ROFI-74595 format. One record per residue (C-alpha): residue number from 1; x, y, z. Coordinates in nm, 3 decimals, decimal comma, always signed. Example, Ala and Ser with C-alpha at 12.3 -4.5 7.8 and 13.67 -1.06 7.14 Angstrom:
BEGIN
<torlo 1 <+1,230 -0,450 +0,780>> <torlo 2 <+1,367 -0,106 +0,714>> 
***
This chain:
BEGIN
<torlo 1 <+10,695 +11,469 -5,994>> <torlo 2 <+10,349 +11,500 -5,805>> <torlo 3 <+10,540 +11,173 -5,564>> <torlo 4 <+10,832 +11,437 -5,467>> <torlo 5 <+10,541 +11,767 -5,373>> <torlo 6 <+10,309 +11,479 -5,210>> <torlo 7 <+10,613 +11,393 -4,965>> <torlo 8 <+10,771 +11,795 -4,986>> <torlo 9 <+10,565 +11,862 -4,628>> <torlo 10 <+10,734 +11,583 -4,446>> <torlo 11 <+11,108 +11,597 -4,671>> <torlo 12 <+11,125 +11,921 -4,752>> <torlo 13 <+11,478 +11,799 -4,934>> <torlo 14 <+11,323 +11,526 -5,157>> <torlo 15 <+11,278 +11,711 -5,471>> <torlo 16 <+11,650 +11,825 -5,427>> <torlo 17 <+11,703 +11,476 -5,365>> <torlo 18 <+11,596 +11,334 -5,690>> <torlo 19 <+11,692 +11,620 -5,916>> <torlo 20 <+12,022 +11,510 -5,811>> <torlo 21 <+11,942 +11,130 -5,787>> <torlo 22 <+11,829 +11,152 -6,169>> <torlo 23 <+12,093 +11,415 -6,245>> <torlo 24 <+12,358 +11,146 -6,180>> <torlo 25 <+12,212 +10,943 -6,381>> <torlo 26 <+12,218 +11,091 -6,635>> <torlo 27 <+12,633 +11,289 -6,586>> <torlo 28 <+12,814 +11,018 -6,477>> <torlo 29 <+12,865 +10,713 -6,695>> <torlo 30 <+12,806 +10,357 -6,549>> <torlo 31 <+12,492 +10,462 -6,336>> <torlo 32 <+12,112 +10,438 -6,411>> <torlo 33 <+11,837 +10,588 -6,184>> <torlo 34 <+11,555 +10,290 -6,142>> <torlo 35 <+11,194 +10,486 -6,104>> <torlo 36 <+10,981 +10,210 -5,935>> <torlo 37 <+10,601 +10,335 -5,897>> <torlo 38 <+10,428 +10,254 -5,618>> <torlo 39 <+10,550 +9,940 -5,396>> <torlo 40 <+10,314 +9,756 -5,156>> <torlo 41 <+10,370 +9,920 -4,824>> <torlo 42 <+10,459 +9,658 -4,525>> <torlo 43 <+10,256 +9,665 -4,192>> <torlo 44 <+10,482 +9,878 -4,008>> <torlo 45 <+10,371 +10,164 -4,327>> <torlo 46 <+10,739 +10,297 -4,354>> <torlo 47 <+10,926 +9,922 -4,566>> <torlo 48 <+10,794 +9,777 -4,860>> <torlo 49 <+10,630 +9,424 -4,802>> <torlo 50 <+10,828 +9,070 -4,916>> <torlo 51 <+10,629 +9,131 -5,226>> <torlo 52 <+10,753 +9,519 -5,262>> <torlo 53 <+11,066 +9,383 -5,249>> <torlo 54 <+11,058 +9,088 -5,412>> <torlo 55 <+10,874 +9,386 -5,696>> <torlo 56 <+11,173 +9,558 -5,648>> <torlo 57 <+11,466 +9,278 -5,655>> <torlo 58 <+11,263 +9,234 -5,981>> <torlo 59 <+11,253 +9,602 -6,093>> <torlo 60 <+11,635 +9,566 -6,075>> <torlo 61 <+11,738 +9,240 -6,229>> <torlo 62 <+11,609 +9,396 -6,603>> <torlo 63 <+11,740 +9,714 -6,560>> <torlo 64 <+12,100 +9,553 -6,534>> <torlo 65 <+11,976 +9,287 -6,768>> <torlo 66 <+11,910 +9,568 -7,011>> <torlo 67 <+12,256 +9,775 -6,958>> <torlo 68 <+12,443 +9,451 -6,991>> <torlo 69 <+12,225 +9,421 -7,334>> <torlo 70 <+12,235 +9,842 -7,470>> <torlo 71 <+12,656 +9,745 -7,443>> <torlo 72 <+12,635 +9,460 -7,686>> 
***
């Protein structure tokens, strides 16, 4: 993941964490992982903006909906 490598300088264990999260999504029943891509960042430069949180909510809602549709 290019983003993981880019962030590694500031967060040296980020690739390990992302790999563990993805593995959990594959190996633990009823668990999924999301990769929302680039979301808008707020003025503080760290947290998502309001628009980013709305986008994340829509992505999450879609994932939950798809999970339950797949169970039918």
